[in-house]
N, C-alpha and C positions, 0 to 999 in steps of 0.2 A: 504494500500500500504506500502511495506517495505521502510523505510527511510534510507538514507545514512547520516552519521554524519560528518559534516565538521567543527565544531567549538564547543566551550564550551557551555554547557547548563547554562544559567544564569536566575535565578529565583528571581525576586525582592521581592516577598512575598511568601516564601516557605510554603508548606503544612507541618505543624509540627505534629509529632507523639508523643504524650505525655502520653498515657495510661500506667499504670504500674500494672502488674498482678503477683500474686504469682505463681511460677512454681515449680513442683517437677519432679525428674528424672523419676518417674514411668508413667508420661504422654507421654513418648517418645517411639514410635514404629519405630525402625530403618528400618525395611524392608518396612513399609508403606512409610516412608520418602524417601527412595531410589526409590521406585516405582513412587512417585510423581515427583522426579527429572527426572526420565526417561521420563515421560509423557511430562514434560516441554521441555526437550531436543528435543523431536520429534516435538513439536509445533514450536520451534525455527527453526529447519531444514525445516519444511514446509514453514515458512515465507521466509527463504533464497531461497528455491527452487522457490517460486513464483516470486522472483526477479532475476531469472536466475543463481543463485548460483555462485557468484564471490568469489573464495576461498581466495582472498587477502583482503576481507572485513570482519572484525571481529566484532561481537556484543560487544558493549561497555557499553551502559546504556539505561534505559528507564525512562523518567521523570515521576513524580507522576501523571501528567495530560495526559500521553500518554499510548499507548497499544502495541507498537511494538519496537523492538530493533533499536537503532541508532547505525550505524556501522562506524568504522574508517578503513582506509587503513592500512595494516600491514607494516608501514614504521618504520625506526629506531627510530623516535621520538614518536611513539605510544607505550608507555610502557605496555599497557594492551593487546597487540595483542597475547600473548601466552596463555592467560587464557581460551579462548574459545576452542582451540585445547586441552588444558588440561582437560577441562570439558568433552569433548568427550572421551578422553582416560580413564577418571575415569568412565564414563558411560559404556565404553567397559569392564572395569575391573569388574563392577557390574553385567553385563549381558552376556558378551561374545558374543554380537550381532555382527556378521561380517559386517553388513551394517554400524553400528556405527564405527567400526574399519576403514572401507574404508573412511568414512568422516573425521575421525581423521587424517588419513594419508594425505589426500589432503589438509586440512587446515594447518597441520604442515609443509608440503612441501613448502608452500608459504613463510615461514620464513627462508628457507635455506640460502638465499643470505646474511643474517646478519652474518653468520659465515665467510664470505669473505669480510666484510665491516669494515673499521676502526670504533672503538668504538665511538658512539655518546654520550653515558653516561653510568651509572652503571647498567641500567635496563636489560642488556643482560641476567642475570639469570632469571628474571621474564619471559622474552620473550622466551628463548630457553630451560630452564630446565623444565618449566611447560609443554612445548610442546614436544620437542625432548627427554627430560629426562624421562617423563612418557612413551613416545612411546618406548624408548629403554628398560625400565624396563619391559614392558609388551610383547615386541616382540623379543628383542635381535637382532634387525636389525643392522648389523655392520655399515651401512651408518649413522644411527642415532648417533652412538658412535663417528664417525669421525667428525660429525657436532658439537657435544658437545665439543670435545677436541679442535677444532679450535676456537670455541667461547670463551672457557675458556682462551685461550692464548690472545685473543683480549681483554677480560675484564681486564686481568692482565696488559695491557699497561697503564691503568689508575692508577696503584699503584704508590704512591710517597714514596720512602724509607726514605726520610727525615721526613715525617709525620708519616708514618706507617699505612696509610689507603688508600683506593681506592677513587679517586676523583669522586664524584657523578655527578656534573653538570659542565662540562668544560665551558659551555656557560655562567655560572653565577659566575665565579671567581671574576670578577671585581665588579659586583653588590653586592656580599656578602662579599667582602673584603678579599678573600684568598681562599686557598684550602678548599673546602666544602665537608663534608661527612654527608649524611642524614641517619636517623635510618633505613629507608627502605633498605639501602644497605646491612644490615645484612643478608637478605634473599638470596641475590645473591652470598654469600660466599659458599652456598651449592654446586653450580656448580664447584667451584674451588676445594673443597674437593673431590668431585666425580671424577673430571678429574685426580687429583693427584693419585688416587687409581686405575684408569682404563687406564693407559698408558700415562698420561700426565706428565709434569715435576714436580718433588718434590717441586720446588719453589712455586707452586700454593697452596700447603698445608701451607707452611710457610707464604705466603701472607695472607691467610685467617685467620690464627691464630693471626698474628700480627695486622690485622685489628680489630679483635674481642677484643684483649687486649687493643689497643689504644682507641677504642670506649668505652670500659668498664671504662677506666680511666678518660675520659674527657666528655663523653656524658650524664652523669647522675648527678642528684642532690643528696644531702645527704639522702633524703628519697627514693632513687632509682627510682624516676620518671625521664623520659628522656626529653632532648631537641629534637626537630625535627632535627635541623641542628647544627653541630659543625664546626667552622671555624678555620683554622690553617694557620700559616705562611708557605708558600710552600718551603721556603729555609731553615729555621731553624727548622721547625716542631713544633714551639711553639703554644700552644693553645691560640687562640685569644678571642673567645666568643662562647657561646651557644645561640641559637635563634630559632624562629619558622618560618615556611613558610606557613604551612597549619593549624596550631593550633590557639587557641584564643589569646595567648600571649606568649612571650618568656619564662615566668616562669610557664605556665600552663601545665597540663598533657593532651596532645592531644591523644585521645583514640586509634586511629590506630597506631600512633607512638609507644605507649607503647605495643600494640599488636605485632608489628614487633620485638620489643625487646624480648618479651616473646618467640615468635616463633624462633627468630634467635639464642638466647643463648641456648635454648633447643637443637636445631640442632647442634650447635658448641660443646656442651657436647657429643652428640652422636658420632660426628666425632673424637673427641680428647680424650674422657674419662678423661679429666682433671677435678678434683673435684672443682676447683675454678669456672669453668663455670656452673656446676650444682648448686652450692651455689648461684651464681649470678642470674641464671635463676629463682630460687625460690624467691629471693628478689624482682626482678622486677615483678614477678607474684603477689606476695602478696600485693604490694601497689595497683595494679590494682583491685584485687578481693575485697579488703577491702573497696573500694569506689563505687562498683557497685550498681545500683538501684535494686529494688526488683525482677525485671524480668530478671536480669543478662545480659541485653543488654545495653551497655553504651550510655550515651549522647556523641555526637561527640567530645566534650572536657569536661573533668571532672570539669573544672573551669569556664565554661561559666556561667556568672551571671544570665542568663535568665532561668536556670534550675528551675522548671521542664518543662518549655515551650520551651526548646532547642531541636533541632533535635537529633534523635538517630543515631547510626552507626552500622547497622547489619553486615557490613563487618568486623569491629573490633571484634565483637562477634564470627564470623565464624573463623577468624584467631586464636583467643585465644582458642576456643573450640578444634580446631584441635591440637594446640600446647600442651594443657593440657593432651590430650589423649596419647601423647607421653611422656610428662614430668612425668606423674603419675607412669610410669613404672620404672623410675630411682630413685624414692624417697623411704623413709621408708614407711611402710604399712599405717600408720595413715595419713601422708601427701599425699601419693599417693591416698588414698581413698577420701580425701577432694578435691583433684584436679579433680579426675574423676567425683565426684558428681557435682562439679561446671560445668564441661564440659557438662554433661548430662542435667543440668538445662538450660544451654545456648541453647543447641540444641532443648530442649523441647519448649522453648520460640520461637526460630526461626521457628520451625515447626508448631506453632500455627497460627490460623487465623489472629492474630495481625501482623504477619510479613511475612507470605506467600504471594506471588504474586497471586497464585491461578488462577482462571479463568480470572482475569483482564488482566494479562500479561503473556508472556511465560517465564519470568525469574523465578528463584526459590524464591527470597526474595525481599521484599520491604524495604524501610526505611534505606538506607545507605546514608552516607555523604561523598562526594569526597573532594572538595576543598572549604570549607566553606568561608574563607576570600575572595575568588574570586567569590563567588556566583555561583559556579559550582557544579552540581550533588548533589544538596541538596534534601533530602527526595526522593531519586531515587533508582531504581534497578541498581546495578553495577556488572559487570561480575566477578570481583575478589571476591565479597561476595559469589557468587554462586560457584566459584572454591573451596574456602576453606570450604564452607559448605558441598559439596559433599565429599571432602577429609576427613573431620571430620566424616561424617557418615560411610564412608568405614573403617576408623580406628576403630570406635566403633563397627562396625559389626565384624571386625576381633577379637577384644578383647572379644566380647560376644561369638564368636565361640570357642575361646581358652578356655574360662571358661566352655563351654558346654563339650568340650573334657575332661578337667580335672575332671569334675563331674562324668564322666563315668568310670574313672580309679579306 
């Protein structure tokens, strides 16, 4: 029976994944991996159909002990609601299956109201650009464009010009001691950049750049590892402290936080072509790559003292693999080749039996970690891991196709 998700998964004794295997890029078959994703998408749709297909209920996670998606209502406080429509859009891009497109449109439409709702927090980019953004990219539907532009304006209301960043969690200002900005917020800047180029106000571009610059200045340690949270005085803009919310400790390198930094600064360079952002993207990437285990899938936090018995985070590996496949194209040939090799090794590991959900579950990947300190989504399948995994595969297929074309010239 398909289950509806109404609260956090809390596992007192998580099933830990600790095996470490050598991987090589030549073990990766992109077409086979995309076919696998397609089969899993159809399995998920079949489960949703058996539950009468409520388009406002989005697959969120599958516990290691379970076999079906737990879903959450697509409300403003469900930050992951845009990833399942995004997965469907990517599957449509891979196959051009009109039935998949129809499902993508219906799940996407359930989020439209967010473009007309005051901002709950910074996650509007995740919610609306993964869904409507991919939908517009693939269909050119002008209604999708209008929704994105309206949502970008809403996100911009969280910008504090005294600080120079977007407020991430308005509900946590008192708890955290000031204007808080989390590393995840870097990903939401893409919607502002896009809107500024597609009919929105130029100030959206300026906000995104300033946010990236302020974050670059205060959110990182001397070794270029990042804090999860930076806290500022909302009146003066003074940096108060760096801390964690989902990592092991304030001074540890939380894997997914570093992944957001890698992906975010790669995107900011693409949108600005400012060399300082490319240089920074490489610096935050290198500290991550230099500390990876042999199979290129990180432990949930690089400084968890229980390593090698700590949980892995396949979601971080998916995010970084996708980012590297873009970043490699902006670097010199040697560095670009090393980044592409690393991305292919990540995808080869994720596509192996050690990380695939396979017949056990309709998700793409197992062994992600959501909010470890809260005991939530540990050693689970999580929808954003699947989203960035299929995105990475499509990026790699495009690169491979481009090389094939060049080889014929």
